[in-house]
C-alpha positions in Angstrom: 11.6 37.4 36.0 10.5 33.7 36.4 9.8 32.1 39.7 8.9 28.6 41.1 8.6 27.1 44.5 10.7 24.1 45.7 10.9 22.4 49.1 9.6 25.5 50.8 11.9 28.0 49.0 11.0 30.5 46.3 13.3 30.4 43.4 13.5 33.5 41.1 15.6 33.1 37.9 17.0 36.4 36.6 19.2 35.5 33.5 20.7 38.3 31.6 22.4 38.6 28.2 26.0 39.4 27.9 26.3 42.3 25.4 29.8 41.1 24.2 28.7 37.6 23.1 24.9 37.5 23.1 25.1 34.5 25.5 22.9 34.2 28.6 24.1 33.7 32.2 22.5 32.6 35.5 21.6 34.8 38.3 19.1 33.5 40.9 17.4 34.4 44.1 16.4 31.9 46.7 14.1 33.1 49.4 12.3 31.8 52.4 10.2 33.5 54.9 11.4 37.0 54.1 15.2 35.9 53.9 17.0 36.1 50.6 20.3 34.8 49.1 21.5 35.4 45.6 23.8 33.1 43.5 25.3 33.2 40.0 27.2 30.9 37.7 30.0 31.4 35.2 28.1 29.0 32.8 26.8 30.5 29.5 23.8 29.5 27.5 22.8 30.2 23.9 19.2 31.6 24.7 17.2 32.9 27.5 14.9 29.8 27.9 17.9 27.5 28.4 19.3 29.9 31.0 15.9 30.0 32.8 15.8 26.2 32.8 19.4 25.9 34.0 18.8 28.5 36.6 16.1 26.4 38.3 18.3 23.3 38.1 21.2 25.1 39.6 18.9 26.4 42.5 17.5 23.0 43.3 21.2 21.6 43.4 21.9 24.5 45.9 18.9 23.7 48.0 19.9 20.0 48.0 23.4 21.0 49.2 25.2 19.6 46.1 27.0 22.8 45.1 30.2 23.4 47.2 30.4 27.0 48.4 26.8 27.7 47.9 24.4 27.2 50.8 20.9 28.2 51.9 21.5 27.1 55.5 20.9 30.7 56.8 17.4 30.6 55.3 16.4 27.6 57.4 16.7 29.8 60.4 13.8 32.0 59.5 
């Protein structure tokens, strides 16, 4: 797993490879002060490195409030 910090949150990228196609997908954890939310995306990538980079970009957009239906508001309460 790969992790970074962003605006007081810890982002952990957990991409996984789909057996049927060999493509990689996004699965992330965003945590703050012992509280955790997980998110995923239907987007697919050709390799693990690209999936990791896109996982972090996706998480940053969630934290910025740019992804409809994805929120870390409950993590601000901790």
